[in-house]
matplotlib code that plots the C-alpha trace (Angstrom):
import matplotlib.pyplot as plt

x = [-67.6, -71.2, -71.6, -75.4, -75.9, -79.8, -79.7, -80.5, -78.8, -76.4, -78.1, -81.3, -82.8, -82.1, -84.1, -82.8, -82.5, -80.7, -78.4, -77.8, -76.9, -74.2, -72.8, -72.6, -74.4, -77.5, -80.9, -81.0, -77.8, -78.6, -81.6, -80.2, -77.2, -80.3, -80.9, -77.5, -76.5, -79.0, -77.4, -78.5, -81.7, -83.0, -86.2, -89.3, -92.3, -95.9, -95.9, -92.1, -90.0, -86.7, -85.2, -81.4, -80.0, -76.3, -75.2, -77.2, -75.1, -72.0, -72.5, -73.1, -69.7, -68.1, -70.0, -68.8, -65.3, -65.1, -66.7, -65.8, -62.5, -60.8, -62.2, -64.3, -66.7, -70.3, -69.6, -66.3, -67.4, -70.2, -67.6, -65.2, -68.3, -69.2, -65.3, -65.6, -62.1, -63.5, -61.1, -62.9, -64.5, -61.2, -59.9, -62.7, -61.5, -60.3, -57.9, -54.6, -55.0, -55.4, -52.1, -50.5, -52.1, -49.5, -47.2, -48.1, -46.4, -43.1, -43.1, -43.4, -40.5, -38.2, -39.1, -37.8, -34.6, -34.1, -34.6, -32.0, -29.5, -29.7, -29.4, -26.2]
y = [-20.9, -22.6, -25.0, -25.3, -28.6, -27.2, -26.3, -22.4, -19.5, -18.0, -15.0, -17.1, -17.4, -20.2, -22.1, -22.8, -26.6, -25.9, -23.4, -26.2, -28.8, -27.0, -25.4, -28.4, -26.6, -27.6, -25.5, -25.9, -23.8, -21.3, -20.5, -20.3, -18.3, -15.8, -15.1, -14.4, -12.2, -9.8, -8.8, -12.2, -11.9, -14.0, -13.1, -15.4, -15.5, -17.3, -19.4, -18.1, -19.4, -18.7, -17.6, -16.9, -14.1, -14.9, -12.3, -14.1, -17.1, -15.3, -14.1, -17.6, -18.8, -15.7, -16.9, -20.5, -19.5, -17.6, -20.0, -23.3, -22.7, -19.7, -20.5, -17.1, -17.6, -15.7, -12.8, -12.5, -13.3, -10.6, -7.8, -9.2, -9.1, -5.4, -4.4, -3.5, -3.9, -5.5, -6.8, -8.6, -10.3, -10.6, -12.2, -15.0, -16.2, -19.7, -21.6, -20.9, -16.9, -17.0, -18.4, -14.7, -12.7, -11.7, -10.7, -6.8, -7.1, -8.6, -6.6, -3.1, -5.2, -5.6, -2.0, -0.8, -2.8, -1.4, 1.8, 1.6, -0.1, 3.1, 5.8, 4.0]
z = [34.0, 34.4, 31.6, 30.6, 28.3, 27.8, 24.1, 24.8, 24.3, 26.6, 27.6, 28.9, 32.1, 33.7, 36.8, 40.2, 39.1, 36.1, 38.1, 40.7, 38.0, 35.9, 38.9, 41.3, 44.2, 45.7, 45.1, 48.9, 49.5, 46.5, 48.2, 51.4, 49.9, 48.5, 51.9, 53.0, 50.0, 49.3, 46.1, 44.9, 43.7, 40.6, 39.1, 40.7, 38.9, 39.2, 42.4, 43.8, 40.7, 40.2, 37.2, 37.3, 35.0, 33.6, 35.9, 39.0, 37.8, 37.5, 41.4, 42.4, 41.0, 43.0, 46.0, 45.9, 44.5, 47.9, 50.3, 49.2, 47.4, 49.4, 52.7, 53.2, 56.0, 54.4, 56.4, 54.9, 51.4, 51.8, 52.8, 49.6, 47.5, 48.5, 48.1, 52.0, 53.6, 56.4, 58.9, 61.2, 58.1, 56.9, 60.6, 60.3, 56.8, 57.4, 55.3, 53.7, 54.0, 57.6, 58.0, 56.9, 59.2, 61.1, 57.9, 58.6, 61.6, 60.6, 57.1, 59.5, 61.9, 58.1, 56.9, 60.3, 60.5, 56.9, 57.9, 60.6, 58.3, 56.1, 58.9, 60.5]

ax = plt.figure().add_subplot(projection="3d")
ax.plot(x, y, z, "-o")
ax.set_aspect("equal")
plt.show()
């Protein structure tokens, strides 16, 4: 959870600079993520100033976790946020999870071996 040391209430609107400082994500990255993730829509006011609601900050933290900690590509993170099991997006994922991509065939082989043993 982002820690804000600005004296505002927990549900207060935050500027992009405040969110960037609290999450450690640069403002230009946040603006880029707004383009890439249609569900990330902070409020905009005079002159295009962005104001992040608590749910926007939570979404930024989820995107950060998926992309920077779990190794998802942006496409894979979008699919994960939508809750859509996208095989192609999952295949594009990098990092530790991509090493388990052959587990389903191995599990099917084990299942078939167990069925054969039970049938004998």
